[in-house]
C-alpha positions in Angstrom: -42.8 46.2 -82.5 -40.5 45.3 -79.6 -39.5 41.6 -79.2 -39.3 39.8 -75.9 -35.5 39.9 -76.0 -35.5 43.7 -76.4 -37.5 44.1 -73.2 -34.9 42.2 -71.1 -32.4 44.6 -69.6 -28.7 43.9 -70.2 -27.8 44.6 -66.6 -29.5 43.4 -63.5 -28.9 46.8 -61.8 -31.4 48.2 -64.3 -34.1 46.3 -62.5 -34.4 47.6 -58.9 -37.9 46.4 -58.5 -36.7 42.8 -59.2 -34.1 43.1 -56.4 -36.9 44.2 -54.0 -39.0 41.3 -55.2 -36.1 38.9 -54.5 -35.5 40.4 -51.1 -39.2 40.0 -50.2 -39.1 36.4 -51.4 -36.1 35.7 -49.3 -37.7 37.2 -46.2 -40.9 35.2 -46.8 -38.8 32.0 -47.3 -36.9 32.7 -44.0 -40.1 33.4 -42.2 -41.6 30.1 -43.5 -38.5 28.1 -42.6 -38.6 29.6 -39.1 -42.3 28.6 -38.7 -41.7 25.1 -40.1 -38.7 24.6 -37.8 -40.7 25.8 -34.7 -43.6 23.4 -35.7 -41.1 20.5 -36.2 -39.6 21.2 -32.8 -43.1 21.2 -31.2 -44.0 17.9 -32.9 -40.7 16.3 -31.9 -41.2 17.4 -28.3 -44.8 16.0 -28.3 -43.6 12.7 -29.8 -40.8 12.5 -27.2 -43.2 13.0 -24.3 -45.7 10.5 -25.8 -43.0 7.8 -26.2 -41.7 8.4 -22.7 -45.2 8.3 -21.2 -46.2 5.1 -23.2 -43.1 3.1 -24.0 -44.7 -0.3 -24.7 -47.4 1.2 -26.8 -44.7 3.0 -28.9 -42.8 -0.3 -29.3 -46.0 -2.0 -30.4 -46.8 0.7 -32.9 -43.2 0.6 -34.3 -43.4 -3.2 -34.6 -46.8 -3.0 -36.4 -45.5 -0.4 -38.8 -42.4 -2.5 -39.5 -44.5 -5.6 -40.2 -46.8 -3.6 -42.5 -43.8 -2.2 -44.4 -42.2 -5.6 -44.6 -45.3 -7.2 -45.9 -45.7 -4.5 -48.6 -42.1 -4.9 -49.6 -42.5 -8.7 -49.8 -45.6 -8.3 -51.9 -43.9 -5.9 -54.2 -41.0 -8.2 -54.6 -43.1 -11.2 -55.5 -45.1 -9.3 -58.2 -41.9 -8.7 -60.2 
């Protein structure tokens, strides 16, 4: 009966199918990163256009988020 360690090749070159698998994984990763980057650029462009179109609303939104984060931080600090 063959143990698990006897099945493992001593040299990576003995595993050409693994090299193909790693290459396919790299290609998928690069494709995914390209898609995510393009999506991030699109979202950033939209945010930039929205802020330029509505500057006061953006300032109010930022202020509201800051107050909320500050209140949560103060609440967390008082519970300790």
